[in-house]
C-alpha positions as CSV (number, residue, x, y, z in Angstrom):
1,X,146.7,284.7,131.9
2,X,144.2,284.1,129.1
3,X,140.7,285.6,129.3
4,X,138.0,283.0,129.0
5,X,135.5,285.4,127.5
6,X,132.9,284.3,130.1
7,X,131.1,287.2,131.8
8,X,130.6,287.0,135.5
9,X,127.1,287.8,136.7
10,X,127.0,290.4,139.4
11,X,124.6,290.2,142.2
12,X,122.3,293.2,142.8
13,X,124.4,294.2,145.8
14,X,127.5,294.1,143.7
15,X,125.8,296.4,141.1
16,X,124.8,299.0,143.6
17,X,126.5,302.4,143.4
18,X,126.6,302.6,147.2
19,X,126.2,300.1,150.0
20,X,122.8,299.6,151.6
21,X,122.3,299.7,155.4
22,X,119.5,297.5,156.8
23,X,117.8,300.2,158.8
24,X,114.1,300.6,159.7
25,X,113.2,304.2,160.2
26,X,109.9,306.0,159.9
27,X,109.5,308.1,156.8
28,X,106.8,310.4,155.4
29,X,106.1,309.8,151.7
30,X,104.6,312.9,150.0
31,X,103.4,313.3,146.4
32,X,100.4,313.6,144.1
33,X,98.3,310.7,142.9
34,X,97.2,310.1,139.3
35,X,94.2,312.4,139.9
36,X,96.4,315.2,141.1
37,X,95.4,315.0,144.8
38,X,98.2,315.4,147.3
39,X,98.9,312.6,149.8
40,X,101.1,312.2,152.8
41,X,101.7,308.7,154.1
42,X,103.7,307.4,157.0
43,X,105.8,304.5,155.9
44,X,109.2,303.0,156.9
45,X,112.5,302.1,155.3
46,X,113.7,298.5,155.2
47,X,117.2,299.6,154.0
48,X,118.8,302.9,152.9
49,X,121.9,304.1,151.1
50,X,123.2,307.4,149.9
51,X,121.5,306.9,146.5
52,X,118.2,305.3,147.4
53,X,116.0,303.4,149.8
54,X,113.7,300.4,150.0
55,X,110.4,301.3,151.8
56,X,107.3,299.4,152.8
57,X,104.0,301.3,152.3
58,X,100.3,300.7,151.8
59,X,100.2,302.8,148.6
60,X,100.9,301.5,145.1
61,X,103.0,303.6,142.7
62,X,103.6,303.8,139.0
63,X,107.2,303.3,137.7
64,X,109.1,306.6,137.7
65,X,106.6,308.3,140.0
66,X,108.2,311.2,141.8
67,X,107.9,311.4,145.6
68,X,109.4,313.4,148.5
69,X,110.6,311.6,151.6
70,X,111.1,313.2,155.0
71,X,112.2,311.6,158.2
72,X,110.2,312.8,161.2
73,X,112.2,313.7,164.4
74,X,110.8,314.2,167.9
75,X,110.6,317.8,169.1
76,X,113.6,317.9,171.4
77,X,113.6,321.6,171.8
78,X,111.2,324.5,171.4
79,X,114.1,326.8,170.7
80,X,114.0,326.0,166.9
81,X,117.7,324.9,167.0
82,X,116.7,321.3,166.2
83,X,114.5,320.9,163.1
84,X,111.2,319.1,163.4
85,X,112.0,316.9,160.4
86,X,114.7,316.5,157.7
87,X,114.6,318.5,154.5
88,X,112.5,316.7,151.9
89,X,114.5,314.2,149.8
90,X,113.2,314.0,146.2
91,X,113.1,310.4,144.9
92,X,111.8,308.4,141.9
93,X,110.1,305.0,142.1
94,X,112.3,302.4,140.4
95,X,110.6,299.1,141.4
96,X,107.7,297.8,143.4
97,X,106.7,294.4,144.7
98,X,103.4,293.6,146.5
99,X,103.4,291.2,149.4
100,X,99.9,290.7,150.9
101,X,98.5,294.1,151.6
102,X,101.8,296.1,151.6
103,X,104.1,297.3,148.8
104,X,107.8,297.1,148.9
105,X,109.1,300.0,146.9
106,X,112.6,300.8,145.7
107,X,113.3,304.5,145.2
108,X,116.3,306.3,143.8
109,X,117.2,309.7,145.3
110,X,117.4,312.4,142.6
111,X,120.6,313.7,144.4
112,X,122.8,311.4,146.5
113,X,122.9,312.1,150.2
114,X,126.1,313.6,151.6
């Protein structure tokens, strides 16, 4: 069969390294602003994969800004056997889109989740 030489354009979903799951979960976003002040915002994911997430937040970010994400968990036990939150996930801001008074932010995890 002859190759036509035409390139097929891939959709963003086809270019992804891992499949995204449409899942809204609360997430703390922690980092430092341009002035060096530390912040901690409660946001939520719109979708997530092993290599990144799409979050909605009130804060704007610069491209390549580094953040830490943690997922809060309810205190089910006072014994200390169940952690109060997940270990921080280091991520880098890759894209941002503003809709009204919120920002849709795509982040890439520095290390893929297992």
